[in-house]
ZAGU-673606 format. One record per residue (C-alpha): y, x, z; chain; residue number from 1. Coordinates in Angstrom, 1 decimal. Each point is the difference from the previous one (the first is absolute). Layout:
<sites>
[site [Y,X,Z],"A",NUM]
...
</sites>
This chain:
<sites>
[site [-16.9,-7.6,-16.9],"A",1]
[site [3.6,0.2,-1.2],"A",2]
[site [2.7,1.6,2.1],"A",3]
[site [3.7,-0.8,-0.7],"A",4]
[site [2.8,2.6,0.0],"A",5]
[site [1.9,0.6,3.2],"A",6]
[site [2.9,-2.3,0.5],"A",7]
[site [3.0,0.8,2.2],"A",8]
[site [0.8,-3.1,2.1],"A",9]
[site [2.8,1.3,2.3],"A",10]
[site [3.3,-1.9,0.1],"A",11]
[site [2.5,1.4,-2.6],"A",12]
[site [2.3,1.4,2.7],"A",13]
[site [-2.9,2.0,1.5],"A",14]
[site [0.2,2.3,-3.0],"A",15]
[site [3.3,1.3,1.4],"A",16]
[site [-0.6,-0.6,3.7],"A",17]
[site [-3.7,0.2,0.7],"A",18]
[site [0.1,-1.5,3.5],"A",19]
[site [-2.2,-3.2,0.0],"A",20]
[site [0.5,-1.3,3.6],"A",21]
[site [2.1,0.4,3.1],"A",22]
[site [-3.1,1.5,1.8],"A",23]
[site [-0.3,2.6,-2.7],"A",24]
[site [3.8,0.7,0.2],"A",25]
[site [-0.3,0.5,3.8],"A",26]
[site [-3.0,2.3,-0.4],"A",27]
[site [1.8,2.1,-2.6],"A",28]
[site [3.1,0.1,2.1],"A",29]
[site [-1.9,1.2,3.1],"A",30]
[site [-1.7,2.6,-2.1],"A",31]
[site [3.3,1.2,-1.4],"A",32]
[site [1.7,0.2,3.5],"A",33]
[site [-3.0,1.8,1.6],"A",34]
[site [-0.3,2.5,-2.9],"A",35]
[site [3.7,0.7,-0.1],"A",36]
[site [0.2,0.5,3.8],"A",37]
[site [-3.1,2.3,-0.2],"A",38]
[site [1.5,2.0,-2.8],"A",39]
[site [3.4,0.2,1.7],"A",40]
[site [-1.7,1.3,3.1],"A",41]
[site [-2.1,2.6,-2.0],"A",42]
[site [3.1,1.1,-1.9],"A",43]
[site [2.3,0.0,2.9],"A",44]
[site [0.7,3.7,-0.4],"A",45]
[site [1.1,-0.5,-3.6],"A",46]
[site [3.7,-1.0,0.3],"A",47]
[site [1.0,-0.4,-3.6],"A",48]
[site [1.9,-3.2,-0.6],"A",49]
[site [-1.4,-0.5,-3.5],"A",50]
[site [-3.6,0.1,1.0],"A",51]
[site [0.2,-3.2,2.0],"A",52]
[site [0.8,-2.1,-3.0],"A",53]
[site [-3.0,1.4,-1.9],"A",54]
[site [-2.1,-0.7,3.0],"A",55]
[site [1.0,-3.7,0.1],"A",56]
[site [-0.4,-0.5,-3.7],"A",57]
[site [-3.3,2.0,-0.1],"A",58]
[site [-1.6,-2.1,2.7],"A",59]
[site [1.1,-3.2,-1.7],"A",60]
[site [-1.3,1.2,-3.4],"A",61]
[site [-3.3,1.1,1.5],"A",62]
[site [-0.8,-3.5,1.2],"A",63]
[site [0.7,-1.7,-3.4],"A",64]
[site [-3.4,0.9,-1.6],"A",65]
[site [-1.9,-1.8,2.9],"A",66]
[site [2.1,-3.1,-0.7],"A",67]
[site [-0.6,0.1,-3.7],"A",68]
[site [-3.8,0.4,0.2],"A",69]
[site [-0.1,-3.1,2.4],"A",70]
[site [1.6,-2.3,-2.7],"A",71]
[site [-2.5,-2.6,-1.1],"A",72]
[site [-2.1,0.0,-3.2],"A",73]
[site [-2.6,-2.5,-1.2],"A",74]
[site [-2.9,0.1,-2.4],"A",75]
[site [-2.6,-2.6,-1.0],"A",76]
[site [-3.7,0.4,-0.7],"A",77]
[site [-1.9,-2.5,-2.2],"A",78]
[site [-3.5,0.4,1.3],"A",79]
[site [-1.8,-2.2,-2.5],"A",80]
[site [-2.4,-1.6,2.6],"A",81]
[site [-0.1,-1.0,3.6],"A",82]
[site [-2.7,2.7,0.7],"A",83]
[site [2.1,2.6,-1.7],"A",84]
[site [3.1,-1.1,2.1],"A",85]
[site [-2.1,0.5,3.2],"A",86]
[site [-1.0,3.5,-1.0],"A",87]
[site [3.6,0.9,-0.9],"A",88]
[site [1.2,-1.3,3.3],"A",89]
[site [-2.6,2.1,1.8],"A",90]
[site [1.1,3.0,-2.0],"A",91]
[site [3.7,-0.6,0.9],"A",92]
[site [-0.9,-0.3,3.6],"A",93]
[site [-1.9,3.4,-0.1],"A",94]
[site [2.8,1.7,-1.8],"A",95]
[site [2.7,-1.3,2.3],"A",96]
[site [-2.0,1.1,3.1],"A",97]
[site [-0.4,3.4,-1.6],"A",98]
[site [3.7,0.2,-0.6],"A",99]
[site [0.8,-0.6,3.7],"A",100]
[site [0.3,-3.8,0.2],"A",101]
[site [-1.8,-2.5,2.2],"A",102]
[site [-0.8,-3.6,-0.8],"A",103]
[site [2.6,-1.9,2.1],"A",104]
[site [-1.5,-3.4,-0.6],"A",105]
[site [1.0,-2.8,-2.3],"A",106]
[site [2.5,-2.9,-0.2],"A",107]
[site [-2.4,-2.2,-1.9],"A",108]
[site [-3.4,0.0,-1.7],"A",109]
[site [1.4,1.8,-3.0],"A",110]
[site [2.4,2.6,1.5],"A",111]
[site [-0.9,3.2,1.7],"A",112]
[site [2.6,2.3,1.7],"A",113]
[site [-0.4,3.7,0.4],"A",114]
[site [2.3,2.0,2.4],"A",115]
[site [0.2,3.7,0.5],"A",116]
[site [-2.1,1.5,2.9],"A",117]
[site [3.2,1.6,1.4],"A",118]
[site [1.5,-1.3,3.2],"A",119]
[site [2.5,-2.8,-0.5],"A",120]
[site [2.9,2.2,0.9],"A",121]
[site [-0.9,2.4,-2.9],"A",122]
[site [-0.7,-2.6,-2.7],"A",123]
[site [1.9,-2.7,-1.9],"A",124]
[site [-1.2,-3.5,-0.8],"A",125]
[site [1.3,0.8,-3.5],"A",126]
[site [-2.8,2.5,-0.4],"A",127]
[site [-2.7,-2.6,0.4],"A",128]
[site [-2.3,-1.3,-2.8],"A",129]
[site [-0.7,-3.7,-0.8],"A",130]
[site [-3.1,-0.6,-2.1],"A",131]
[site [-0.2,-3.6,-1.3],"A",132]
[site [-2.9,-1.6,-1.8],"A",133]
[site [0.6,-2.9,-2.3],"A",134]
[site [-3.3,-0.9,-1.6],"A",135]
[site [-1.0,2.9,-2.2],"A",136]
[site [3.5,1.6,0.3],"A",137]
[site [0.9,2.5,2.7],"A",138]
[site [3.7,0.7,0.7],"A",139]
[site [0.8,3.2,1.8],"A",140]
[site [3.4,0.6,1.6],"A",141]
[site [0.9,3.2,1.9],"A",142]
[site [2.3,3.0,0.3],"A",143]
[site [0.8,1.8,-3.2],"A",144]
[site [-1.8,3.3,0.6],"A",145]
[site [-3.2,-1.4,1.4],"A",146]
[site [-0.2,-2.9,-2.5],"A",147]
[site [0.1,2.4,-2.9],"A",148]
[site [-2.7,2.1,1.6],"A",149]
[site [-2.2,-3.1,0.6],"A",150]
[site [0.4,-1.3,-3.6],"A",151]
[site [-0.9,3.5,-1.4],"A",152]
[site [-3.1,0.1,2.2],"A",153]
[site [-1.1,-3.4,-1.1],"A",154]
[site [0.5,0.9,-3.7],"A",155]
[site [-1.8,3.3,0.2],"A",156]
[site [-2.9,-1.0,2.1],"A",157]
</sites>
């Protein structure tokens, strides 16, 4: 089994603006508005004019890491044989289920989709995995943080 390096496959502008879809933008905007309103309510007694600017910037900055770890990465596995490819696919399935994903079905005979187990309102389509089999080659595409974890687990065990 040979596993390639991780490859970033986001659009070039996503490096500077990590929003990948309108749905993700809407989700982040709602989170931002709810969080700011909640913090304003909690800090209502603090009436310092400079603190509000820090609040708005802090909430915006706090949501950026979640956007960055949802950017897509890809790696490839050269299994060497059809039997080995089947075993690797089974291992990927086990690891993704352990990580909190569920098998969401497939588009074709060779593609499997994995979505988070969170309710739809709390998850992004951008955080899904697509595992594609092409003969003895397996291509895994998923969100940055979890894709790196999955690759490391496959390499070490």
